[in-house]
C-alpha positions as CSV (number, residue, x, y, z in Angstrom):
1,M,11.9,25.9,-2.4
2,Q,13.2,23.1,-4.5
3,R,10.4,21.1,-6.3
4,Q,10.0,17.4,-6.0
5,A,10.1,15.0,-8.8
6,V,7.1,13.1,-10.2
7,Y,7.9,9.6,-11.4
8,T,6.0,7.4,-13.6
9,V,7.1,3.6,-13.3
10,H,5.9,0.3,-14.5
11,Y,6.1,-2.2,-11.6
12,R,5.9,-6.1,-10.9
13,L,5.4,-7.2,-7.2
14,K,6.6,-10.5,-6.4
15,N,6.5,-12.8,-3.6
16,R,9.5,-14.6,-1.9
17,A,9.3,-17.5,-4.4
18,G,9.5,-14.9,-7.4
19,E,5.8,-15.4,-8.3
20,V,4.1,-12.1,-9.5
21,I,1.3,-11.0,-7.2
22,D,0.6,-7.7,-8.8
23,S,1.6,-5.6,-11.7
24,S,1.0,-2.4,-13.8
25,E,1.8,-4.6,-17.1
26,G,-1.1,-4.2,-19.4
27,G,-2.5,-1.3,-17.5
28,E,-1.4,2.2,-16.5
29,P,1.9,2.8,-15.0
30,L,2.1,4.1,-11.4
31,T,2.6,7.8,-11.3
32,F,3.6,9.6,-7.8
33,M,5.5,12.5,-6.4
34,Q,8.4,12.2,-4.2
35,G,7.3,12.4,-0.7
36,S,3.6,11.5,-1.3
37,E,1.8,9.2,1.2
38,G,0.2,7.2,-1.6
39,V,3.5,5.1,-2.4
40,I,5.5,3.1,0.0
41,K,8.7,4.6,1.1
42,G,10.9,1.7,-0.2
43,I,9.9,2.5,-3.8
44,Q,10.3,6.3,-3.4
45,E,13.8,5.7,-2.0
46,A,14.7,3.3,-4.9
47,V,13.7,5.5,-7.6
48,R,15.2,8.7,-6.0
49,G,17.7,10.5,-8.5
50,R,17.2,7.8,-11.2
51,G,15.9,8.6,-14.7
52,P,14.0,7.2,-17.6
53,G,14.9,3.9,-18.8
54,D,16.3,2.7,-15.6
55,C,15.3,-0.8,-14.6
56,L,15.7,-1.8,-10.9
57,E,15.1,-4.8,-8.8
58,V,14.2,-3.6,-5.2
59,T,13.9,-5.6,-2.0
60,V,11.5,-3.6,0.6
61,P,11.5,-4.5,4.1
62,P,8.4,-4.1,6.1
63,D,9.3,-1.0,7.8
64,M,9.8,0.6,4.3
65,A,6.4,-0.7,3.1
66,Y,3.4,-1.6,5.2
67,G,5.0,-1.9,8.4
68,E,5.0,-4.9,10.7
69,H,1.9,-7.0,11.5
70,N,0.3,-5.3,14.5
71,P,-1.4,-7.8,16.9
72,E,-3.4,-4.8,18.3
73,F,-5.1,-4.6,14.9
74,V,-6.7,-8.0,15.2
75,R,-9.8,-7.9,17.6
76,K,-12.7,-10.0,18.4
77,V,-16.3,-8.4,17.7
78,P,-19.7,-9.8,18.3
79,R,-21.5,-11.4,15.4
80,S,-24.3,-9.0,15.8
81,A,-21.8,-6.3,14.6
82,F,-22.3,-7.8,11.0
83,E,-26.2,-7.5,11.4
84,G,-27.9,-8.0,7.9
85,V,-24.9,-9.7,6.4
86,E,-25.8,-13.4,5.5
87,N,-23.2,-16.1,5.3
88,L,-20.2,-14.7,7.2
89,H,-17.1,-16.4,6.3
90,V,-13.3,-16.1,6.7
91,G,-11.8,-14.1,3.9
92,M,-14.7,-11.5,3.8
93,K,-13.7,-7.9,3.9
94,F,-15.6,-4.8,5.3
95,Q,-15.0,-1.2,5.4
96,T,-15.5,0.4,8.9
97,N,-15.8,3.9,9.7
98,T,-15.5,3.8,13.4
99,G,-12.7,6.1,14.2
100,E,-10.8,9.0,12.6
101,E,-11.0,7.3,9.2
102,A,-12.4,4.5,7.2
103,Q,-10.4,1.3,7.4
104,V,-10.8,-2.2,5.9
105,V,-11.0,-5.4,8.1
106,K,-10.9,-8.7,7.1
107,I,-12.6,-11.8,8.9
108,V,-9.8,-14.2,10.0
109,A,-11.9,-16.4,12.2
110,I,-15.3,-17.1,13.4
111,D,-16.1,-18.8,16.7
112,G,-19.7,-19.1,17.6
113,N,-20.9,-15.5,18.3
114,L,-17.5,-14.1,18.1
115,V,-15.8,-12.8,14.9
116,R,-12.1,-12.2,14.8
117,V,-11.3,-9.3,12.4
118,D,-7.6,-8.0,11.2
119,A,-7.4,-4.4,10.1
120,N,-3.6,-4.8,9.3
121,H,-2.7,-4.0,5.6
122,P,-2.6,-7.4,3.7
123,L,0.9,-6.9,3.0
124,A,1.9,-5.9,6.5
125,G,4.8,-7.8,7.9
126,F,6.2,-9.0,4.5
127,T,9.2,-8.2,2.7
128,L,8.1,-7.1,-0.9
129,Y,10.2,-7.9,-4.1
130,F,9.6,-5.3,-7.0
131,D,10.9,-4.9,-10.5
132,L,10.7,-1.3,-11.3
133,E,11.2,0.3,-14.8
134,I,11.1,4.1,-14.8
135,I,9.2,5.5,-17.7
136,R,9.3,9.2,-17.2
137,V,10.6,11.8,-14.5
138,R,9.6,15.3,-14.3
139,E,9.6,18.3,-11.9
140,A,6.4,18.6,-9.8
141,T,4.1,21.5,-10.9
142,E,2.6,24.0,-8.4
143,E,-0.6,22.0,-8.8
144,D,1.4,18.6,-7.7
145,M,2.7,20.5,-4.7
146,A,-0.7,22.0,-3.7
147,L,-2.1,18.5,-3.9
148,L,0.5,16.9,-1.7
149,G,0.4,19.7,1.0
150,P,2.9,21.5,3.1
151,G,6.0,19.9,4.4
152,A,5.8,17.1,1.7
153,G,8.9,15.4,0.3
154,T,11.1,16.1,3.3
């Protein structure tokens, strides 16, 4: 079985206007194993086969990032679902545990006793623009492979 590569990269995420909206500069670089679910597919594809010192400008469409904005993830819930929370306002985020896994929802509108929440990832539907600098590439260890699980990296 061929081992996957583990990449360590510095990144800058920019919006369409070129403004930096997230960066690893001044902090820890991003480290991930090829095929892991914790890093968007667009970054994984961009670094595949690259080496330390490579610098890349990468445009990642929604289908290779956080997907398209899904209107089914926007729902109206009764204000009573936020019992005990004072001063509800648009922009507030909450973690829910109603379903198979926890998810974060954001309040996008309040209309009387109804609150509209959006469970889409904040970057869903957006094309992402990255500057990547590959710092290190190494072969994944047995421990790395075990953490990722069977069938990973395919």
